[in-house]
C-alpha positions in Angstrom: 10.3 92.0 102.3 13.5 90.3 101.7 13.8 88.9 97.9 17.2 88.0 98.1 16.0 85.2 101.0 12.9 84.4 98.7 15.3 83.4 95.7 17.5 81.6 98.1 14.7 79.9 99.8 13.4 78.6 95.8 9.7 80.4 96.5 7.6 80.1 93.8 4.3 81.7 95.7 3.9 84.2 98.0 0.7 84.5 100.1 -0.4 88.2 101.2 -3.6 90.4 101.7 -3.5 94.3 101.0 -6.5 94.8 103.6 -4.3 96.1 106.0 -1.2 98.7 104.6 0.0 98.8 108.1 0.2 95.2 108.8 0.8 93.7 105.3 3.3 94.3 102.6 1.1 96.2 99.4 0.8 93.1 96.6 1.6 95.7 94.1 5.3 96.5 96.0 5.7 92.5 96.3 5.2 91.9 92.2 8.2 94.7 92.0 10.1 93.3 94.6 9.8 89.5 93.9 12.3 87.9 91.8 11.3 86.5 88.4 8.9 83.4 88.6 7.3 83.8 91.9 3.7 84.6 91.8 2.1 86.8 94.4 -1.5 85.1 95.7 -3.6 88.4 97.7 -6.3 87.4 99.5 -8.4 90.5 100.6 -11.3 89.1 102.5 -13.6 92.2 104.1 -16.5 89.4 105.2 -16.5 85.7 106.2 -17.6 85.0 103.2 -14.7 86.3 101.0 -12.5 84.2 104.4 -14.4 81.4 102.5 -14.1 82.0 99.2 -10.3 82.8 99.6 -9.5 79.7 101.0 -11.3 77.4 98.2 -9.4 79.5 95.5 -6.0 79.2 97.7 -6.8 75.6 97.3 -7.3 75.6 94.2 -4.3 77.2 92.9 -2.1 74.9 95.1 -3.9 71.8 93.7 -5.7 70.6 96.8 -9.5 72.4 95.6 -10.9 69.0 97.9 -9.1 69.9 101.0 -10.0 74.1 100.4 -13.7 72.9 100.2 -13.3 70.5 103.8 -11.9 73.7 105.1 -14.2 76.3 104.0 
C-alpha cells in the first residue's frame, strides 16, 4: 500500500476486504498506514447474501442508496 500515493490522489475512501489475507491488504494495516482523513470501508462477504448487503452498504456510504438497491 502506497500511503504517499493515496495522499497525492486526495483519496477520501479506500474499499477493501478482509476475506483473504493472501490477495488483500488487511484493513487494520490500512487504518494504520493511511493518511489522516481517509476512511476505510471493509467488505467481508462470505455468502451471496453478504455480497448483496455489502453492495447496499457501500452505495449508502457513497450517497447513492438507490443505485445500490438496483445493483443488489
